[in-house]
PyMOL commands that place a pseudoatom at each C-alpha (Angstrom):
pseudoatom trace, name=CA, resn=UNK, resi=1, chain=A, elem=C, hetatm=0, pos=[-5.986, -14.080, 3.289]
pseudoatom trace, name=CA, resn=UNK, resi=2, chain=A, elem=C, hetatm=0, pos=[-4.301, -17.504, 2.916]
pseudoatom trace, name=CA, resn=UNK, resi=3, chain=A, elem=C, hetatm=0, pos=[-7.866, -18.837, 3.398]
pseudoatom trace, name=CA, resn=UNK, resi=4, chain=A, elem=C, hetatm=0, pos=[-8.630, -16.672, 0.153]
pseudoatom trace, name=CA, resn=UNK, resi=5, chain=A, elem=C, hetatm=0, pos=[-5.632, -17.348, -1.833]
pseudoatom trace, name=CA, resn=UNK, resi=6, chain=A, elem=C, hetatm=0, pos=[-5.870, -21.259, -1.229]
pseudoatom trace, name=CA, resn=UNK, resi=7, chain=A, elem=C, hetatm=0, pos=[-9.543, -21.200, -2.399]
pseudoatom trace, name=CA, resn=UNK, resi=8, chain=A, elem=C, hetatm=0, pos=[-8.172, -18.915, -5.818]
pseudoatom trace, name=CA, resn=UNK, resi=9, chain=A, elem=C, hetatm=0, pos=[-5.865, -20.984, -6.310]
pseudoatom trace, name=CA, resn=UNK, resi=10, chain=A, elem=C, hetatm=0, pos=[-8.103, -23.911, -6.398]
pseudoatom trace, name=CA, resn=UNK, resi=11, chain=A, elem=C, hetatm=0, pos=[-10.388, -22.321, -8.769]
pseudoatom trace, name=CA, resn=UNK, resi=12, chain=A, elem=C, hetatm=0, pos=[-7.844, -21.599, -10.938]
pseudoatom trace, name=CA, resn=UNK, resi=13, chain=A, elem=C, hetatm=0, pos=[-6.963, -25.332, -10.992]
pseudoatom trace, name=CA, resn=UNK, resi=14, chain=A, elem=C, hetatm=0, pos=[-9.848, -26.270, -12.131]
pseudoatom trace, name=CA, resn=UNK, resi=15, chain=A, elem=C, hetatm=0, pos=[-12.199, -27.004, -9.599]
pseudoatom trace, name=CA, resn=UNK, resi=16, chain=A, elem=C, hetatm=0, pos=[-15.048, -24.517, -9.863]
pseudoatom trace, name=CA, resn=UNK, resi=17, chain=A, elem=C, hetatm=0, pos=[-16.689, -25.281, -6.024]
pseudoatom trace, name=CA, resn=UNK, resi=18, chain=A, elem=C, hetatm=0, pos=[-13.353, -25.898, -3.688]
pseudoatom trace, name=CA, resn=UNK, resi=19, chain=A, elem=C, hetatm=0, pos=[-14.435, -27.650, -0.160]
pseudoatom trace, name=CA, resn=UNK, resi=20, chain=A, elem=C, hetatm=0, pos=[-13.338, -27.104, 2.894]
pseudoatom trace, name=CA, resn=UNK, resi=21, chain=A, elem=C, hetatm=0, pos=[-10.833, -30.047, 2.070]
pseudoatom trace, name=CA, resn=UNK, resi=22, chain=A, elem=C, hetatm=0, pos=[-9.657, -28.531, -0.711]
pseudoatom trace, name=CA, resn=UNK, resi=23, chain=A, elem=C, hetatm=0, pos=[-8.328, -25.577, 0.551]
pseudoatom trace, name=CA, resn=UNK, resi=24, chain=A, elem=C, hetatm=0, pos=[-7.080, -27.444, 3.657]
pseudoatom trace, name=CA, resn=UNK, resi=25, chain=A, elem=C, hetatm=0, pos=[-4.705, -29.419, 1.447]
pseudoatom trace, name=CA, resn=UNK, resi=26, chain=A, elem=C, hetatm=0, pos=[-3.440, -26.340, -0.088]
pseudoatom trace, name=CA, resn=UNK, resi=27, chain=A, elem=C, hetatm=0, pos=[-2.654, -24.726, 2.820]
pseudoatom trace, name=CA, resn=UNK, resi=28, chain=A, elem=C, hetatm=0, pos=[-1.514, -27.931, 4.208]
pseudoatom trace, name=CA, resn=UNK, resi=29, chain=A, elem=C, hetatm=0, pos=[1.144, -28.360, 1.217]
pseudoatom trace, name=CA, resn=UNK, resi=30, chain=A, elem=C, hetatm=0, pos=[3.108, -25.445, 1.984]
pseudoatom trace, name=CA, resn=UNK, resi=31, chain=A, elem=C, hetatm=0, pos=[2.680, -25.525, 5.886]
pseudoatom trace, name=CA, resn=UNK, resi=32, chain=A, elem=C, hetatm=0, pos=[0.208, -22.863, 6.715]
pseudoatom trace, name=CA, resn=UNK, resi=33, chain=A, elem=C, hetatm=0, pos=[-2.261, -23.455, 9.386]
pseudoatom trace, name=CA, resn=UNK, resi=34, chain=A, elem=C, hetatm=0, pos=[-5.709, -24.131, 8.264]
pseudoatom trace, name=CA, resn=UNK, resi=35, chain=A, elem=C, hetatm=0, pos=[-8.334, -22.250, 10.808]
pseudoatom trace, name=CA, resn=UNK, resi=36, chain=A, elem=C, hetatm=0, pos=[-11.516, -24.204, 10.194]
pseudoatom trace, name=CA, resn=UNK, resi=37, chain=A, elem=C, hetatm=0, pos=[-13.931, -21.153, 11.307]
pseudoatom trace, name=CA, resn=UNK, resi=38, chain=A, elem=C, hetatm=0, pos=[-12.367, -18.985, 8.179]
pseudoatom trace, name=CA, resn=UNK, resi=39, chain=A, elem=C, hetatm=0, pos=[-12.338, -21.487, 5.878]
pseudoatom trace, name=CA, resn=UNK, resi=40, chain=A, elem=C, hetatm=0, pos=[-16.670, -22.331, 6.668]
pseudoatom trace, name=CA, resn=UNK, resi=41, chain=A, elem=C, hetatm=0, pos=[-16.999, -18.561, 6.524]
pseudoatom trace, name=CA, resn=UNK, resi=42, chain=A, elem=C, hetatm=0, pos=[-15.257, -17.923, 3.295]
pseudoatom trace, name=CA, resn=UNK, resi=43, chain=A, elem=C, hetatm=0, pos=[-17.208, -21.052, 1.892]
pseudoatom trace, name=CA, resn=UNK, resi=44, chain=A, elem=C, hetatm=0, pos=[-20.937, -19.333, 3.088]
pseudoatom trace, name=CA, resn=UNK, resi=45, chain=A, elem=C, hetatm=0, pos=[-20.362, -16.127, 1.771]
pseudoatom trace, name=CA, resn=UNK, resi=46, chain=A, elem=C, hetatm=0, pos=[-19.104, -17.332, -1.592]
pseudoatom trace, name=CA, resn=UNK, resi=47, chain=A, elem=C, hetatm=0, pos=[-21.745, -20.216, -1.317]
pseudoatom trace, name=CA, resn=UNK, resi=48, chain=A, elem=C, hetatm=0, pos=[-23.903, -19.853, -5.114]
pseudoatom trace, name=CA, resn=UNK, resi=49, chain=A, elem=C, hetatm=0, pos=[-21.943, -17.536, -6.688]
pseudoatom trace, name=CA, resn=UNK, resi=50, chain=A, elem=C, hetatm=0, pos=[-19.842, -17.234, -9.688]
pseudoatom trace, name=CA, resn=UNK, resi=51, chain=A, elem=C, hetatm=0, pos=[-15.902, -16.649, -8.504]
pseudoatom trace, name=CA, resn=UNK, resi=52, chain=A, elem=C, hetatm=0, pos=[-15.601, -14.012, -11.124]
pseudoatom trace, name=CA, resn=UNK, resi=53, chain=A, elem=C, hetatm=0, pos=[-18.542, -12.214, -11.058]
pseudoatom trace, name=CA, resn=UNK, resi=54, chain=A, elem=C, hetatm=0, pos=[-17.418, -11.584, -6.958]
pseudoatom trace, name=CA, resn=UNK, resi=55, chain=A, elem=C, hetatm=0, pos=[-14.096, -10.373, -8.457]
pseudoatom trace, name=CA, resn=UNK, resi=56, chain=A, elem=C, hetatm=0, pos=[-15.578, -8.125, -10.580]
pseudoatom trace, name=CA, resn=UNK, resi=57, chain=A, elem=C, hetatm=0, pos=[-18.167, -6.366, -7.841]
pseudoatom trace, name=CA, resn=UNK, resi=58, chain=A, elem=C, hetatm=0, pos=[-14.674, -5.980, -5.522]
pseudoatom trace, name=CA, resn=UNK, resi=59, chain=A, elem=C, hetatm=0, pos=[-13.080, -3.714, -8.370]
pseudoatom trace, name=CA, resn=UNK, resi=60, chain=A, elem=C, hetatm=0, pos=[-15.969, -1.736, -9.152]
pseudoatom trace, name=CA, resn=UNK, resi=61, chain=A, elem=C, hetatm=0, pos=[-15.643, -1.121, -5.351]
pseudoatom trace, name=CA, resn=UNK, resi=62, chain=A, elem=C, hetatm=0, pos=[-11.945, -0.328, -5.591]
pseudoatom trace, name=CA, resn=UNK, resi=63, chain=A, elem=C, hetatm=0, pos=[-12.497, 2.243, -8.300]
pseudoatom trace, name=CA, resn=UNK, resi=64, chain=A, elem=C, hetatm=0, pos=[-14.917, 4.147, -6.204]
pseudoatom trace, name=CA, resn=UNK, resi=65, chain=A, elem=C, hetatm=0, pos=[-11.757, 4.702, -3.386]
pseudoatom trace, name=CA, resn=UNK, resi=66, chain=A, elem=C, hetatm=0, pos=[-9.028, 7.438, -3.657]
pseudoatom trace, name=CA, resn=UNK, resi=67, chain=A, elem=C, hetatm=0, pos=[-6.074, 6.394, -3.704]
pseudoatom trace, name=CA, resn=UNK, resi=68, chain=A, elem=C, hetatm=0, pos=[-3.767, 9.313, -2.465]
pseudoatom trace, name=CA, resn=UNK, resi=69, chain=A, elem=C, hetatm=0, pos=[-1.837, 11.677, -4.926]
pseudoatom trace, name=CA, resn=UNK, resi=70, chain=A, elem=C, hetatm=0, pos=[-3.044, 15.070, -4.125]
pseudoatom trace, name=CA, resn=UNK, resi=71, chain=A, elem=C, hetatm=0, pos=[-3.338, 14.438, -0.281]
pseudoatom trace, name=CA, resn=UNK, resi=72, chain=A, elem=C, hetatm=0, pos=[0.205, 13.918, -0.438]
pseudoatom trace, name=CA, resn=UNK, resi=73, chain=A, elem=C, hetatm=0, pos=[1.360, 17.612, -2.171]
pseudoatom trace, name=CA, resn=UNK, resi=74, chain=A, elem=C, hetatm=0, pos=[-1.191, 19.171, 0.856]
pseudoatom trace, name=CA, resn=UNK, resi=75, chain=A, elem=C, hetatm=0, pos=[0.134, 17.118, 3.907]
pseudoatom trace, name=CA, resn=UNK, resi=76, chain=A, elem=C, hetatm=0, pos=[3.789, 18.363, 3.153]
pseudoatom trace, name=CA, resn=UNK, resi=77, chain=A, elem=C, hetatm=0, pos=[2.302, 21.860, 2.245]
pseudoatom trace, name=CA, resn=UNK, resi=78, chain=A, elem=C, hetatm=0, pos=[3.710, 23.392, 5.906]
pseudoatom trace, name=CA, resn=UNK, resi=79, chain=A, elem=C, hetatm=0, pos=[2.254, 24.368, 9.077]
pseudoatom trace, name=CA, resn=UNK, resi=80, chain=A, elem=C, hetatm=0, pos=[-1.352, 25.592, 8.920]
pseudoatom trace, name=CA, resn=UNK, resi=81, chain=A, elem=C, hetatm=0, pos=[-3.790, 26.154, 6.427]
pseudoatom trace, name=CA, resn=UNK, resi=82, chain=A, elem=C, hetatm=0, pos=[-4.329, 24.217, 3.035]
pseudoatom trace, name=CA, resn=UNK, resi=83, chain=A, elem=C, hetatm=0, pos=[-1.264, 23.333, 0.584]
pseudoatom trace, name=CA, resn=UNK, resi=84, chain=A, elem=C, hetatm=0, pos=[-1.735, 25.991, -1.960]
pseudoatom trace, name=CA, resn=UNK, resi=85, chain=A, elem=C, hetatm=0, pos=[-0.768, 29.074, 0.196]
pseudoatom trace, name=CA, resn=UNK, resi=86, chain=A, elem=C, hetatm=0, pos=[1.911, 27.626, 1.893]
pseudoatom trace, name=CA, resn=UNK, resi=87, chain=A, elem=C, hetatm=0, pos=[3.396, 26.755, -1.581]
pseudoatom trace, name=CA, resn=UNK, resi=88, chain=A, elem=C, hetatm=0, pos=[2.792, 30.147, -2.731]
pseudoatom trace, name=CA, resn=UNK, resi=89, chain=A, elem=C, hetatm=0, pos=[4.846, 31.631, 0.490]
pseudoatom trace, name=CA, resn=UNK, resi=90, chain=A, elem=C, hetatm=0, pos=[7.670, 29.019, 0.091]
pseudoatom trace, name=CA, resn=UNK, resi=91, chain=A, elem=C, hetatm=0, pos=[9.169, 30.484, -3.174]
pseudoatom trace, name=CA, resn=UNK, resi=92, chain=A, elem=C, hetatm=0, pos=[9.145, 34.162, -1.465]
pseudoatom trace, name=CA, resn=UNK, resi=93, chain=A, elem=C, hetatm=0, pos=[11.179, 32.800, 1.725]
pseudoatom trace, name=CA, resn=UNK, resi=94, chain=A, elem=C, hetatm=0, pos=[13.757, 31.674, -0.677]
pseudoatom trace, name=CA, resn=UNK, resi=95, chain=A, elem=C, hetatm=0, pos=[14.076, 34.754, -2.676]
pseudoatom trace, name=CA, resn=UNK, resi=96, chain=A, elem=C, hetatm=0, pos=[14.512, 36.193, 0.607]
pseudoatom trace, name=CA, resn=UNK, resi=97, chain=A, elem=C, hetatm=0, pos=[17.372, 34.157, 1.884]
pseudoatom trace, name=CA, resn=UNK, resi=98, chain=A, elem=C, hetatm=0, pos=[21.028, 35.319, 1.198]
pseudoatom trace, name=CA, resn=UNK, resi=99, chain=A, elem=C, hetatm=0, pos=[23.819, 32.724, 0.660]
pseudoatom trace, name=CA, resn=UNK, resi=100, chain=A, elem=C, hetatm=0, pos=[26.040, 32.849, 4.192]
pseudoatom trace, name=CA, resn=UNK, resi=101, chain=A, elem=C, hetatm=0, pos=[29.648, 33.731, 3.828]
pseudoatom trace, name=CA, resn=UNK, resi=102, chain=A, elem=C, hetatm=0, pos=[31.925, 30.831, 5.792]
pseudoatom trace, name=CA, resn=UNK, resi=103, chain=A, elem=C, hetatm=0, pos=[33.965, 32.305, 8.306]
pseudoatom trace, name=CA, resn=UNK, resi=104, chain=A, elem=C, hetatm=0, pos=[36.570, 29.310, 8.506]
pseudoatom trace, name=CA, resn=UNK, resi=105, chain=A, elem=C, hetatm=0, pos=[37.737, 26.956, 5.447]
pseudoatom trace, name=CA, resn=UNK, resi=106, chain=A, elem=C, hetatm=0, pos=[38.628, 23.391, 5.285]
pseudoatom trace, name=CA, resn=UNK, resi=107, chain=A, elem=C, hetatm=0, pos=[42.215, 25.245, 4.111]
pseudoatom trace, name=CA, resn=UNK, resi=108, chain=A, elem=C, hetatm=0, pos=[42.627, 27.401, 7.148]
pseudoatom trace, name=CA, resn=UNK, resi=109, chain=A, elem=C, hetatm=0, pos=[42.250, 24.518, 9.528]
pseudoatom trace, name=CA, resn=UNK, resi=110, chain=A, elem=C, hetatm=0, pos=[45.278, 22.956, 7.393]
pseudoatom trace, name=CA, resn=UNK, resi=111, chain=A, elem=C, hetatm=0, pos=[43.346, 19.449, 6.674]
pseudoatom trace, name=CA, resn=UNK, resi=112, chain=A, elem=C, hetatm=0, pos=[40.714, 17.677, 5.050]
pseudoatom trace, name=CA, resn=UNK, resi=113, chain=A, elem=C, hetatm=0, pos=[38.239, 14.549, 5.677]
pseudoatom trace, name=CA, resn=UNK, resi=114, chain=A, elem=C, hetatm=0, pos=[38.826, 13.345, 1.876]
pseudoatom trace, name=CA, resn=UNK, resi=115, chain=A, elem=C, hetatm=0, pos=[42.439, 13.711, 1.651]
for i in range(1, 115): cmd.bond("trace and resi %d" % i, "trace and resi %d" % (i + 1))
show_as sticks, trace
zoom trace
């Protein structure tokens, strides 16, 4: 990730084709280690490609990836089956519950934690 960030910083700085030395100098300026294998791999993958087209292609791919939302509702539904039946059964359970009466109160004990 550091190598990609350094590459993008070089491009933003006006260098349309950053070299390995450019990336190493950017990483070295912030005290980060430069891995030659990762730099060479990145440069080989981006050789002859326009970085804006690569980014646009990546955005199209990420657009098709589900990002959650509905899954969290189904998972939090309950014990088994699907999320909808569990959600339907939940209001019935709340209706059946009656408030419990306290057997002892703070007044009967003679003290309170918040006094």
